[in-house]
C-alpha atoms as a printed R data frame, in Angstrom:
    type eleno elety resid chain resno       x       y       z
1   ATOM     1    CA   UNK     A     1 114.771  55.112 137.964
2   ATOM     2    CA   UNK     A     2 113.416  58.398 137.932
3   ATOM     3    CA   UNK     A     3 115.963  59.781 140.525
4   ATOM     4    CA   UNK     A     4 118.845  57.900 138.296
5   ATOM     5    CA   UNK     A     5 117.518  59.869 135.470
6   ATOM     6    CA   UNK     A     6 117.904  63.120 137.264
7   ATOM     7    CA   UNK     A     7 121.392  62.139 138.825
8   ATOM     8    CA   UNK     A     8 122.742  61.623 135.238
9   ATOM     9    CA   UNK     A     9 120.499  64.927 134.251
10  ATOM    10    CA   UNK     A    10 122.756  66.915 136.738
11  ATOM    11    CA   UNK     A    11 125.587  64.856 136.027
12  ATOM    12    CA   UNK     A    12 125.512  66.088 132.606
13  ATOM    13    CA   UNK     A    13 124.612  69.603 133.204
14  ATOM    14    CA   UNK     A    14 127.249  69.892 135.581
15  ATOM    15    CA   UNK     A    15 129.636  68.234 132.828
16  ATOM    16    CA   UNK     A    16 128.627  71.055 130.370
17  ATOM    17    CA   UNK     A    17 129.444  73.623 133.402
18  ATOM    18    CA   UNK     A    18 133.080  72.392 133.507
19  ATOM    19    CA   UNK     A    19 133.571  71.793 129.736
20  ATOM    20    CA   UNK     A    20 133.398  75.549 127.814
21  ATOM    21    CA   UNK     A    21 133.369  73.869 124.397
22  ATOM    22    CA   UNK     A    22 129.962  72.489 125.325
23  ATOM    23    CA   UNK     A    23 128.687  76.136 126.076
24  ATOM    24    CA   UNK     A    24 130.152  77.000 122.314
25  ATOM    25    CA   UNK     A    25 128.587  74.170 120.757
26  ATOM    26    CA   UNK     A    26 124.919  74.853 122.268
27  ATOM    27    CA   UNK     A    27 125.403  78.615 120.944
28  ATOM    28    CA   UNK     A    28 126.813  77.340 117.211
29  ATOM    29    CA   UNK     A    29 123.810  74.747 117.563
30  ATOM    30    CA   UNK     A    30 121.070  77.884 118.295
31  ATOM    31    CA   UNK     A    31 122.954  80.290 115.358
32  ATOM    32    CA   UNK     A    32 123.075  77.415 112.837
33  ATOM    33    CA   UNK     A    33 118.728  77.558 114.242
34  ATOM    34    CA   UNK     A    34 118.296  80.869 113.985
35  ATOM    35    CA   UNK     A    35 120.064  81.372 110.147
36  ATOM    36    CA   UNK     A    36 117.883  78.431 109.206
37  ATOM    37    CA   UNK     A    37 115.020  80.492 110.085
38  ATOM    38    CA   UNK     A    38 116.100  83.755 108.424
39  ATOM    39    CA   UNK     A    39 116.955  81.732 105.003
40  ATOM    40    CA   UNK     A    40 113.409  80.377 105.231
41  ATOM    41    CA   UNK     A    41 111.940  83.724 105.919
42  ATOM    42    CA   UNK     A    42 114.362  85.234 103.133
43  ATOM    43    CA   UNK     A    43 113.299  82.363 100.367
44  ATOM    44    CA   UNK     A    44 109.388  82.906 101.657
45  ATOM    45    CA   UNK     A    45 109.593  86.706 100.636
46  ATOM    46    CA   UNK     A    46 111.190  86.275  97.875
47  ATOM    47    CA   UNK     A    47 108.649  83.834  96.312
48  ATOM    48    CA   UNK     A    48 105.476  85.680  98.075
49  ATOM    49    CA   UNK     A    49 106.537  89.550  98.610
50  ATOM    50    CA   UNK     A    50 103.188  90.206  99.154
51  ATOM    51    CA   UNK     A    51 103.197  89.099 102.645
52  ATOM    52    CA   UNK     A    52 104.518  92.248 104.041
53  ATOM    53    CA   UNK     A    53 102.259  94.094 101.926
54  ATOM    54    CA   UNK     A    54 100.038  96.720 103.382
55  ATOM    55    CA   UNK     A    55  96.626  95.494 103.917
56  ATOM    56    CA   UNK     A    56  94.402  96.658 100.904
57  ATOM    57    CA   UNK     A    57  91.008  98.900 102.381
58  ATOM    58    CA   UNK     A    58  88.537 100.593 100.848
59  ATOM    59    CA   UNK     A    59  88.599 103.303 103.450
60  ATOM    60    CA   UNK     A    60  92.636 103.688 103.186
61  ATOM    61    CA   UNK     A    61  92.170 104.434  99.594
62  ATOM    62    CA   UNK     A    62  89.351 106.821  99.876
63  ATOM    63    CA   UNK     A    63  91.752 109.096 102.292
64  ATOM    64    CA   UNK     A    64  94.083 108.459  99.872
65  ATOM    65    CA   UNK     A    65  92.205 109.963  97.203
66  ATOM    66    CA   UNK     A    66  90.856 112.997  99.274
67  ATOM    67    CA   UNK     A    67  94.648 113.768  99.721
68  ATOM    68    CA   UNK     A    68  95.326 113.608  96.335
69  ATOM    69    CA   UNK     A    69  92.292 116.047  95.686
70  ATOM    70    CA   UNK     A    70  93.608 118.562  98.604
71  ATOM    71    CA   UNK     A    71  96.771 118.632  96.837
72  ATOM    72    CA   UNK     A    72  94.709 119.510  93.353
73  ATOM    73    CA   UNK     A    73  92.512 122.136  95.310
74  ATOM    74    CA   UNK     A    74  95.944 123.746  96.587
75  ATOM    75    CA   UNK     A    75  97.454 124.083  93.199
76  ATOM    76    CA   UNK     A    76 100.607 121.408  94.093
77  ATOM    77    CA   UNK     A    77  99.940 119.195  91.521
78  ATOM    78    CA   UNK     A    78  97.099 118.505  88.393
79  ATOM    79    CA   UNK     A    79  96.320 116.346  85.428
80  ATOM    80    CA   UNK     A    80  93.427 115.624  82.689
81  ATOM    81    CA   UNK     A    81  91.784 113.492  85.184
82  ATOM    82    CA   UNK     A    82  91.735 115.869  88.371
83  ATOM    83    CA   UNK     A    83  88.294 117.850  87.644
84  ATOM    84    CA   UNK     A    84  86.328 114.787  87.258
85  ATOM    85    CA   UNK     A    85  87.978 113.162  90.137
86  ATOM    86    CA   UNK     A    86  87.926 116.074  92.578
87  ATOM    87    CA   UNK     A    87  85.581 118.059  91.394
88  ATOM    88    CA   UNK     A    88  82.810 116.868  88.718
89  ATOM    89    CA   UNK     A    89  82.429 113.687  90.257
90  ATOM    90    CA   UNK     A    90  82.533 111.625  87.203
91  ATOM    91    CA   UNK     A    91  85.717 109.407  88.411
92  ATOM    92    CA   UNK     A    92  83.995 107.259  91.450
93  ATOM    93    CA   UNK     A    93  86.122 105.211  93.545
94  ATOM    94    CA   UNK     A    94  84.832 101.640  93.619
95  ATOM    95    CA   UNK     A    95  87.338  99.543  95.437
96  ATOM    96    CA   UNK     A    96  90.787  98.811  96.476
97  ATOM    97    CA   UNK     A    97  92.293  95.877  94.282
98  ATOM    98    CA   UNK     A    98  95.610  95.940  95.778
99  ATOM    99    CA   UNK     A    99  98.681  97.267  97.577
100 ATOM   100    CA   UNK     A   100 102.290  95.696  97.071
101 ATOM   101    CA   UNK     A   101 105.514  97.188  98.239
102 ATOM   102    CA   UNK     A   102 104.219 100.630  98.335
103 ATOM   103    CA   UNK     A   103 101.707 100.520  95.117
104 ATOM   104    CA   UNK     A   104  98.883 101.405  95.299
105 ATOM   105    CA   UNK     A   105  95.841  99.752  92.613
106 ATOM   106    CA   UNK     A   106  92.594 101.097  92.810
107 ATOM   107    CA   UNK     A   107  89.310 100.131  90.772
108 ATOM   108    CA   UNK     A   108  86.987 103.285  89.904
109 ATOM   109    CA   UNK     A   109  84.176 104.477  87.307
110 ATOM   110    CA   UNK     A   110  85.245 107.001  84.697
111 ATOM   111    CA   UNK     A   111  81.990 108.277  83.259
112 ATOM   112    CA   UNK     A   112  80.582 104.906  83.338
113 ATOM   113    CA   UNK     A   113  83.605 102.540  82.588
114 ATOM   114    CA   UNK     A   114  85.268 100.549  85.013
115 ATOM   115    CA   UNK     A   115  89.312 102.114  84.975
116 ATOM   116    CA   UNK     A   116  91.922 101.357  87.095
117 ATOM   117    CA   UNK     A   117  94.209 104.170  89.137
118 ATOM   118    CA   UNK     A   118  97.577 102.892  89.827
119 ATOM   119    CA   UNK     A   119 100.466 104.819  91.761
120 ATOM   120    CA   UNK     A   120 104.123 103.579  92.734
121 ATOM   121    CA   UNK     A   121 103.453 105.748  96.183
122 ATOM   122    CA   UNK     A   122 101.008 106.393  98.340
123 ATOM   123    CA   UNK     A   123 101.564 110.116  98.819
124 ATOM   124    CA   UNK     A   124 102.495 113.078  96.123
125 ATOM   125    CA   UNK     A   125 105.521 114.016  98.779
126 ATOM   126    CA   UNK     A   126 106.762 110.679  98.802
127 ATOM   127    CA   UNK     A   127 108.092 111.478  95.291
128 ATOM   128    CA   UNK     A   128 111.504 113.792  94.951
129 ATOM   129    CA   UNK     A   129 110.190 117.219  93.445
130 ATOM   130    CA   UNK     A   130 112.104 118.681  90.433
131 ATOM   131    CA   UNK     A   131 114.535 120.693  90.947
132 ATOM   132    CA   UNK     A   132 113.918 123.164  88.224
133 ATOM   133    CA   UNK     A   133 110.701 123.917  90.074
134 ATOM   134    CA   UNK     A   134 112.758 124.634  93.381
135 ATOM   135    CA   UNK     A   135 115.689 126.546  92.194
136 ATOM   136    CA   UNK     A   136 115.044 128.272  88.880
137 ATOM   137    CA   UNK     A   137 110.982 128.648  88.591
138 ATOM   138    CA   UNK     A   138 109.559 132.267  89.118
139 ATOM   139    CA   UNK     A   139 105.934 132.928  89.803
140 ATOM   140    CA   UNK     A   140 103.888 130.094  88.598
141 ATOM   141    CA   UNK     A   141 106.646 127.973  87.238
142 ATOM   142    CA   UNK     A   142 106.230 129.772  83.958
143 ATOM   143    CA   UNK     A   143 110.415 130.747  84.033
144 ATOM   144    CA   UNK     A   144 111.821 127.292  83.475
145 ATOM   145    CA   UNK     A   145 113.671 127.329  80.372
146 ATOM   146    CA   UNK     A   146 112.126 124.850  77.862
147 ATOM   147    CA   UNK     A   147 115.664 123.245  76.748
148 ATOM   148    CA   UNK     A   148 116.744 122.615  80.490
149 ATOM   149    CA   UNK     A   149 113.229 120.809  80.628
150 ATOM   150    CA   UNK     A   150 113.616 118.918  77.697
151 ATOM   151    CA   UNK     A   151 116.609 117.305  78.886
152 ATOM   152    CA   UNK     A   152 115.424 116.756  82.427
153 ATOM   153    CA   UNK     A   153 112.538 115.046  80.904
154 ATOM   154    CA   UNK     A   154 114.585 112.807  78.561
155 ATOM   155    CA   UNK     A   155 117.333 111.844  81.398
156 ATOM   156    CA   UNK     A   156 114.335 110.489  83.686
157 ATOM   157    CA   UNK     A   157 112.867 108.672  80.520
158 ATOM   158    CA   UNK     A   158 116.586 106.897  79.634
159 ATOM   159    CA   UNK     A   159 116.536 106.108  83.803
160 ATOM   160    CA   UNK     A   160 113.261 104.226  83.628
161 ATOM   161    CA   UNK     A   161 114.045 102.506  80.023
162 ATOM   162    CA   UNK     A   162 117.763 102.453  79.444
163 ATOM   163    CA   UNK     A   163 117.164 104.245  76.219
164 ATOM   164    CA   UNK     A   164 118.054 107.442  74.562
165 ATOM   165    CA   UNK     A   165 115.326 109.023  72.685
166 ATOM   166    CA   UNK     A   166 115.395 111.910  70.551
167 ATOM   167    CA   UNK     A   167 113.279 114.949  71.412
168 ATOM   168    CA   UNK     A   168 110.489 114.293  68.910
169 ATOM   169    CA   UNK     A   169 110.123 111.088  71.332
170 ATOM   170    CA   UNK     A   170 108.833 112.968  74.083
171 ATOM   171    CA   UNK     A   171 105.820 113.726  73.216
172 ATOM   172    CA   UNK     A   172 103.672 111.597  75.682
173 ATOM   173    CA   UNK     A   173 105.451 113.231  78.699
174 ATOM   174    CA   UNK     A   174 105.340 116.761  77.624
175 ATOM   175    CA   UNK     A   175 103.271 118.814  80.145
176 ATOM   176    CA   UNK     A   176 101.540 120.800  77.497
177 ATOM   177    CA   UNK     A   177 100.761 124.408  77.381
178 ATOM   178    CA   UNK     A   178 101.695 126.710  79.946
179 ATOM   179    CA   UNK     A   179  98.835 128.180  81.940
180 ATOM   180    CA   UNK     A   180  97.927 128.701  85.691
181 ATOM   181    CA   UNK     A   181  98.415 125.150  86.543
182 ATOM   182    CA   UNK     A   182 101.555 124.765  84.701
183 ATOM   183    CA   UNK     A   183 103.651 124.177  88.006
184 ATOM   184    CA   UNK     A   184 101.352 121.771  89.167
185 ATOM   185    CA   UNK     A   185 101.292 120.153  85.882
186 ATOM   186    CA   UNK     A   186 105.095 120.177  86.166
187 ATOM   187    CA   UNK     A   187 105.274 118.743  89.297
188 ATOM   188    CA   UNK     A   188 102.887 115.460  88.296
189 ATOM   189    CA   UNK     A   189 104.810 115.300  85.311
190 ATOM   190    CA   UNK     A   190 108.092 114.479  87.257
191 ATOM   191    CA   UNK     A   191 106.214 112.052  89.506
192 ATOM   192    CA   UNK     A   192 104.493 110.168  86.762
193 ATOM   193    CA   UNK     A   193 107.923 110.087  85.071
194 ATOM   194    CA   UNK     A   194 109.582 108.470  88.262
195 ATOM   195    CA   UNK     A   195 107.134 105.601  87.838
196 ATOM   196    CA   UNK     A   196 108.771 103.051  85.099
197 ATOM   197    CA   UNK     A   197 105.370 101.425  84.166
198 ATOM   198    CA   UNK     A   198 103.758 104.716  83.693
199 ATOM   199    CA   UNK     A   199 106.802 105.611  81.112
200 ATOM   200    CA   UNK     A   200 106.217 101.986  79.590
201 ATOM   201    CA   UNK     A   201 102.705 102.429  78.932
202 ATOM   202    CA   UNK     A   202 102.926 105.549  77.659
203 ATOM   203    CA   UNK     A   203 105.343 104.509  75.198
204 ATOM   204    CA   UNK     A   204 103.953 101.376  73.870
205 ATOM   205    CA   UNK     A   205 100.414 102.316  74.005
206 ATOM   206    CA   UNK     A   206 100.199 103.564  70.459
207 ATOM   207    CA   UNK     A   207 102.950 100.816  69.069
208 ATOM   208    CA   UNK     A   208 101.453  97.685  70.375
209 ATOM   209    CA   UNK     A   209  98.403  96.188  70.928
210 ATOM   210    CA   UNK     A   210  99.585  93.722  74.317
211 ATOM   211    CA   UNK     A   211  99.746  96.448  76.419
212 ATOM   212    CA   UNK     A   212  97.550  99.165  78.359
213 ATOM   213    CA   UNK     A   213  96.982 102.313  77.170
214 ATOM   214    CA   UNK     A   214  97.201 105.198  79.517
215 ATOM   215    CA   UNK     A   215  93.805 107.123  79.846
216 ATOM   216    CA   UNK     A   216  94.813 110.190  82.051
217 ATOM   217    CA   UNK     A   217  96.248 111.352  85.317
218 ATOM   218    CA   UNK     A   218  95.993 113.421  88.454
219 ATOM   219    CA   UNK     A   219  99.276 114.042  90.098
220 ATOM   220    CA   UNK     A   220 100.669 110.919  90.435
221 ATOM   221    CA   UNK     A   221  98.102 108.284  90.222
222 ATOM   222    CA   UNK     A   222  97.570 107.602  86.685
223 ATOM   223    CA   UNK     A   223  94.413 105.508  85.211
224 ATOM   224    CA   UNK     A   224  94.392 102.775  82.542
225 ATOM   225    CA   UNK     A   225  91.590 100.554  81.386
226 ATOM   226    CA   UNK     A   226  90.220  97.710  83.818
227 ATOM   227    CA   UNK     A   227  90.496  94.005  82.553
228 ATOM   228    CA   UNK     A   228  90.204  91.152  84.498
229 ATOM   229    CA   UNK     A   229  93.075  89.548  85.480
230 ATOM   230    CA   UNK     A   230  94.690  86.041  85.389
231 ATOM   231    CA   UNK     A   231  94.932  83.826  88.317
232 ATOM   232    CA   UNK     A   232  96.513  80.336  88.787
233 ATOM   233    CA   UNK     A   233  93.650  79.274  90.767
234 ATOM   234    CA   UNK     A   234  91.387  79.321  87.810
235 ATOM   235    CA   UNK     A   235  91.863  75.749  85.931
236 ATOM   236    CA   UNK     A   236  91.902  78.022  82.469
237 ATOM   237    CA   UNK     A   237  94.554  80.767  83.932
238 ATOM   238    CA   UNK     A   238  91.686  83.395  82.299
239 ATOM   239    CA   UNK     A   239  88.073  83.772  82.619
240 ATOM   240    CA   UNK     A   240  86.852  82.405  79.600
241 ATOM   241    CA   UNK     A   241  82.928  83.141  80.181
242 ATOM   242    CA   UNK     A   242  82.753  84.663  76.986
243 ATOM   243    CA   UNK     A   243  84.094  81.915  75.165
244 ATOM   244    CA   UNK     A   244  81.526  80.908  72.114
245 ATOM   245    CA   UNK     A   245  80.524  77.314  71.410
246 ATOM   246    CA   UNK     A   246  79.545  74.616  73.394
247 ATOM   247    CA   UNK     A   247  82.008  73.861  76.666
248 ATOM   248    CA   UNK     A   248  84.397  71.769  75.648
249 ATOM   249    CA   UNK     A   249  84.818  72.977  72.108
250 ATOM   250    CA   UNK     A   250  84.018  76.882  73.240
251 ATOM   251    CA   UNK     A   251  87.080  76.388  75.969
252 ATOM   252    CA   UNK     A   252  89.785  74.321  73.718
253 ATOM   253    CA   UNK     A   253  89.114  77.035  70.874
254 ATOM   254    CA   UNK     A   254  89.351  80.153  73.620
255 ATOM   255    CA   UNK     A   255  92.532  78.339  74.796
256 ATOM   256    CA   UNK     A   256  94.080  77.964  71.526
257 ATOM   257    CA   UNK     A   257  93.068  81.285  70.628
258 ATOM   258    CA   UNK     A   258  94.678  83.297  73.828
259 ATOM   259    CA   UNK     A   259  98.169  80.822  73.130
260 ATOM   260    CA   UNK     A   260  98.378  82.369  69.604
261 ATOM   261    CA   UNK     A   261  98.156  85.754  71.147
262 ATOM   262    CA   UNK     A   262 100.794  84.882  73.694
263 ATOM   263    CA   UNK     A   263 103.196  83.691  70.676
264 ATOM   264    CA   UNK     A   264 101.937  86.854  68.683
265 ATOM   265    CA   UNK     A   265 102.998  88.940  72.145
266 ATOM   266    CA   UNK     A   266 106.062  87.414  72.175
267 ATOM   267    CA   UNK     A   267 107.013  87.799  68.192
268 ATOM   268    CA   UNK     A   268 106.227  91.646  68.912
269 ATOM   269    CA   UNK     A   269 108.327  92.425  72.138
270 ATOM   270    CA   UNK     A   270 111.334  90.381  70.217
271 ATOM   271    CA   UNK     A   271 111.270  91.749  66.936
272 ATOM   272    CA   UNK     A   272 109.177  95.147  66.197
273 ATOM   273    CA   UNK     A   273 111.017  97.693  68.369
274 ATOM   274    CA   UNK     A   274 114.461  99.165  68.401
275 ATOM   275    CA   UNK     A   275 115.624  96.532  71.102
276 ATOM   276    CA   UNK     A   276 114.059  93.384  72.360
277 ATOM   277    CA   UNK     A   277 111.519  93.887  75.652
278 ATOM   278    CA   UNK     A   278 112.277  91.159  78.130
279 ATOM   279    CA   UNK     A   279 109.589  90.140  80.643
280 ATOM   280    CA   UNK     A   280 111.254  89.278  83.791
281 ATOM   281    CA   UNK     A   281 107.829  88.234  85.976
282 ATOM   282    CA   UNK     A   282 105.807  86.178  83.430
283 ATOM   283    CA   UNK     A   283 102.460  84.780  85.717
284 ATOM   284    CA   UNK     A   284  98.891  84.807  85.160
285 ATOM   285    CA   UNK     A   285  98.142  87.435  87.443
286 ATOM   286    CA   UNK     A   286 100.271  90.157  84.981
287 ATOM   287    CA   UNK     A   287  97.804  89.629  82.196
288 ATOM   288    CA   UNK     A   288  94.394  89.950  80.997
289 ATOM   289    CA   UNK     A   289  92.512  88.806  78.023
290 ATOM   290    CA   UNK     A   290  90.138  90.949  76.093
291 ATOM   291    CA   UNK     A   291  86.806  89.878  74.313
292 ATOM   292    CA   UNK     A   292  88.650  89.184  71.103
293 ATOM   293    CA   UNK     A   293  91.189  86.893  73.290
294 ATOM   294    CA   UNK     A   294  93.727  89.592  72.790
295 ATOM   295    CA   UNK     A   295  96.383  89.116  75.453
296 ATOM   296    CA   UNK     A   296  97.385  92.217  77.442
297 ATOM   297    CA   UNK     A   297 100.227  92.706  79.706
298 ATOM   298    CA   UNK     A   298  98.444  94.786  82.463
299 ATOM   299    CA   UNK     A   299 101.592  95.167  84.779
300 ATOM   300    CA   UNK     A   300 104.802  95.702  83.356
301 ATOM   301    CA   UNK     A   301 106.905  96.820  86.452
302 ATOM   302    CA   UNK     A   302 109.386  94.064  85.681
303 ATOM   303    CA   UNK     A   303 109.871  94.701  81.937
304 ATOM   304    CA   UNK     A   304 113.170  95.791  80.709
305 ATOM   305    CA   UNK     A   305 114.110  96.729  77.203
306 ATOM   306    CA   UNK     A   306 117.370  94.875  76.241
307 ATOM   307    CA   UNK     A   307 120.063  97.744  77.242
308 ATOM   308    CA   UNK     A   308 118.724  97.958  80.833
309 ATOM   309    CA   UNK     A   309 118.041  94.423  81.059
310 ATOM   310    CA   UNK     A   310 122.068  93.619  80.317
311 ATOM   311    CA   UNK     A   311 122.785  96.393  82.879
312 ATOM   312    CA   UNK     A   312 120.854  94.364  85.361
313 ATOM   313    CA   UNK     A   313 121.926  90.585  84.639
314 ATOM   314    CA   UNK     A   314 125.748  92.222  84.697
315 ATOM   315    CA   UNK     A   315 126.469  91.514  88.516
316 ATOM   316    CA   UNK     A   316 129.058  89.868  90.550
317 ATOM   317    CA   UNK     A   317 128.260  85.959  91.464
318 ATOM   318    CA   UNK     A   318 130.103  82.830  92.689
319 ATOM   319    CA   UNK     A   319 127.795  80.063  90.754
320 ATOM   320    CA   UNK     A   320 124.773  80.686  88.290
321 ATOM   321    CA   UNK     A   321 122.018  80.674  90.744
322 ATOM   322    CA   UNK     A   322 123.216  84.215  91.310
323 ATOM   323    CA   UNK     A   323 123.016  85.217  88.045
324 ATOM   324    CA   UNK     A   324 118.954  84.769  87.808
325 ATOM   325    CA   UNK     A   325 116.819  87.730  88.082
326 ATOM   326    CA   UNK     A   326 112.919  86.635  88.662
327 ATOM   327    CA   UNK     A   327 112.502  84.966  85.039
328 ATOM   328    CA   UNK     A   328 115.635  86.241  83.492
329 ATOM   329    CA   UNK     A   329 118.643  83.890  83.625
330 ATOM   330    CA   UNK     A   330 122.256  84.610  82.544
331 ATOM   331    CA   UNK     A   331 125.466  82.392  83.355
332 ATOM   332    CA   UNK     A   332 128.085  82.840  86.007
333 ATOM   333    CA   UNK     A   333 131.261  83.215  84.610
334 ATOM   334    CA   UNK     A   334 133.640  81.948  87.247
335 ATOM   335    CA   UNK     A   335 136.820  83.445  85.719
336 ATOM   336    CA   UNK     A   336 135.712  86.707  86.539
337 ATOM   337    CA   UNK     A   337 133.057  85.779  89.291
338 ATOM   338    CA   UNK     A   338 130.743  88.149  87.123
339 ATOM   339    CA   UNK     A   339 127.459  87.413  85.357
340 ATOM   340    CA   UNK     A   340 127.012  87.713  81.583
341 ATOM   341    CA   UNK     A   341 125.110  90.221  80.170
342 ATOM   342    CA   UNK     A   342 123.454  88.248  77.967
343 ATOM   343    CA   UNK     A   343 119.808  86.380  79.134
344 ATOM   344    CA   UNK     A   344 119.961  82.662  78.217
345 ATOM   345    CA   UNK     A   345 116.625  82.250  78.640
346 ATOM   346    CA   UNK     A   346 113.928  83.982  76.983
347 ATOM   347    CA   UNK     A   347 110.141  85.203  76.962
348 ATOM   348    CA   UNK     A   348 108.621  82.017  74.767
349 ATOM   349    CA   UNK     A   349 110.469  79.703  77.255
350 ATOM   350    CA   UNK     A   350 108.840  80.865  80.264
351 ATOM   351    CA   UNK     A   351 105.450  81.532  78.663
352 ATOM   352    CA   UNK     A   352 105.752  77.979  77.728
353 ATOM   353    CA   UNK     A   353 106.499  76.788  81.479
354 ATOM   354    CA   UNK     A   354 104.642  78.776  83.466
355 ATOM   355    CA   UNK     A   355 101.767  79.281  80.971
356 ATOM   356    CA   UNK     A   356 101.414  76.948  78.188
357 ATOM   357    CA   UNK     A   357 102.263  74.064  80.346
358 ATOM   358    CA   UNK     A   358  99.136  74.254  82.143
359 ATOM   359    CA   UNK     A   359  97.275  73.873  79.163
360 ATOM   360    CA   UNK     A   360  98.994  71.128  77.277
361 ATOM   361    CA   UNK     A   361 100.173  68.744  79.462
362 ATOM   362    CA   UNK     A   362  97.057  67.235  79.692
363 ATOM   363    CA   UNK     A   363  94.613  66.469  76.882
364 ATOM   364    CA   UNK     A   364  92.302  68.995  75.591
365 ATOM   365    CA   UNK     A   365  88.680  69.667  77.166
366 ATOM   366    CA   UNK     A   366  87.665  68.450  73.524
367 ATOM   367    CA   UNK     A   367  87.324  65.112  71.569
368 ATOM   368    CA   UNK     A   368  87.171  67.521  68.721
369 ATOM   369    CA   UNK     A   369  91.109  67.601  68.523
370 ATOM   370    CA   UNK     A   370  92.954  64.465  67.169
371 ATOM   371    CA   UNK     A   371  94.618  62.438  69.393
372 ATOM   372    CA   UNK     A   372  98.037  62.493  67.381
373 ATOM   373    CA   UNK     A   373  97.861  66.615  67.351
374 ATOM   374    CA   UNK     A   374  97.167  66.866  70.951
375 ATOM   375    CA   UNK     A   375 100.159  64.925  71.962
376 ATOM   376    CA   UNK     A   376 102.588  66.864  69.192
377 ATOM   377    CA   UNK     A   377 101.610  69.819  71.140
378 ATOM   378    CA   UNK     A   378 102.013  68.138  74.105
379 ATOM   379    CA   UNK     A   379 105.592  67.565  73.472
380 ATOM   380    CA   UNK     A   380 106.392  71.012  71.628
381 ATOM   381    CA   UNK     A   381 105.167  72.941  74.716
382 ATOM   382    CA   UNK     A   382 107.641  70.101  76.860
383 ATOM   383    CA   UNK     A   383 110.736  71.196  74.212
384 ATOM   384    CA   UNK     A   384 109.836  74.771  74.594
385 ATOM   385    CA   UNK     A   385 109.718  74.764  78.379
386 ATOM   386    CA   UNK     A   386 112.878  72.794  78.534
387 ATOM   387    CA   UNK     A   387 115.024  73.023  75.536
388 ATOM   388    CA   UNK     A   388 117.415  69.782  75.316
389 ATOM   389    CA   UNK     A   389 121.059  71.074  76.031
390 ATOM   390    CA   UNK     A   390 124.004  68.797  76.325
391 ATOM   391    CA   UNK     A   391 125.753  70.767  78.849
392 ATOM   392    CA   UNK     A   392 122.342  69.897  81.263
393 ATOM   393    CA   UNK     A   393 122.509  74.515  81.488
394 ATOM   394    CA   UNK     A   394 119.625  76.780  80.561
395 ATOM   395    CA   UNK     A   395 118.694  77.385  76.893
396 ATOM   396    CA   UNK     A   396 116.242  79.673  75.411
397 ATOM   397    CA   UNK     A   397 113.670  78.294  73.187
398 ATOM   398    CA   UNK     A   398 114.687  78.148  69.669
399 ATOM   399    CA   UNK     A   399 113.052  80.493  67.226
400 ATOM   400    CA   UNK     A   400 112.095  77.419  65.091
401 ATOM   401    CA   UNK     A   401 109.921  76.348  68.200
402 ATOM   402    CA   UNK     A   402 108.048  79.867  67.958
403 ATOM   403    CA   UNK     A   403 106.520  78.588  64.078
404 ATOM   404    CA   UNK     A   404 106.308  75.017  65.337
405 ATOM   405    CA   UNK     A   405 103.954  75.977  68.369
406 ATOM   406    CA   UNK     A   406 101.992  78.392  65.981
407 ATOM   407    CA   UNK     A   407 101.517  75.834  63.287
408 ATOM   408    CA   UNK     A   408 100.247  73.481  66.104
409 ATOM   409    CA   UNK     A   409  97.854  75.996  67.601
410 ATOM   410    CA   UNK     A   410  96.501  76.984  64.035
411 ATOM   411    CA   UNK     A   411  96.007  73.213  63.543
412 ATOM   412    CA   UNK     A   412  93.911  72.448  66.548
413 ATOM   413    CA   UNK     A   413  91.860  75.761  65.577
414 ATOM   414    CA   UNK     A   414  91.075  74.167  62.396
415 ATOM   415    CA   UNK     A   415  89.810  70.935  63.605
416 ATOM   416    CA   UNK     A   416  87.554  72.513  66.213
417 ATOM   417    CA   UNK     A   417  86.520  74.954  63.476
418 ATOM   418    CA   UNK     A   418  85.782  71.563  61.283
419 ATOM   419    CA   UNK     A   419  84.027  69.831  64.102
420 ATOM   420    CA   UNK     A   420  81.740  72.946  64.238
421 ATOM   421    CA   UNK     A   421  80.580  72.416  60.711
């Protein structure tokens, strides 16, 4: 029997050897198998880009900061935190938080206050230098014409934000008085302006309670307040250690307050600036909660004002799936094979889907809230996350949904308050 099987095997091998179509079939099958693995790898990287992230270590982070201080002492860079970091020892490295596609995020203590140091790149030399310094500046960089510098700063800010700003609005990015370190100040400013998140934080810090203020900088690193980020692995998404009251009622009250702050942030980003601000990467890790339950966006690498959002979405396509930019969706016009510039979903819908659903798809952990109110809230969140559209296409959550959710959350807080009295 074994001999017969062997003869059949040799017969099939011989047949393949005499028929070139068999070889081509094997090659096609191998190519399809390889393509399948390549596609799977691409989907994995899109869903989890951190798989290729560099390993975050304290040792390497210390080397990065040591190089920063060498550049500072050599006059290549400057900043209002450089003395504290490199000379006075008032800004002390604590630990590496994460590296992600070149971006370095480190925790430090600044005069006893926990802060986060961020940079899009590891080395100062990774940022293209300011042309004016290379070509036109005299000794110490004092000869840079102010008018030209203004134009270049405005152009870089426009590139980052997609907005035209007046000269009077460029204050957060002006390098200050000319002095011995003027050349280093200009070079550092230029490196910071090439980091979109820094530009957003600098612009919005005096306009919104929902973004982190920039506390200072040294070279290409900038410091922001340290707040514990959310996590999908936490049952409440955010740490509720300071939630007042009994475990059930206190947690329900905290979640309701946080949800109201998310709504306030949505309304603020939609209405209070000259252009709507779109959040295209909404997940717990990109937000933190202050002690008063105010929601703060701590990572805005994927935030875009309306003009830049339209520019990003308007791409070539063969179907609607080609028009999805992370959490910001458009539709494909098959007549011209072009994605529409108008976003078809919105911040509220994505927050309902990725944040509120986690909290309100099941009853709150408190018997103080009536079953009817919990059911209404659950249904409203479901409707907000998946608006009913006759065509079956994605559609943004209606403005009326914002007010409905706000009313239900306020009613929830009233019932919880009455239960405490």
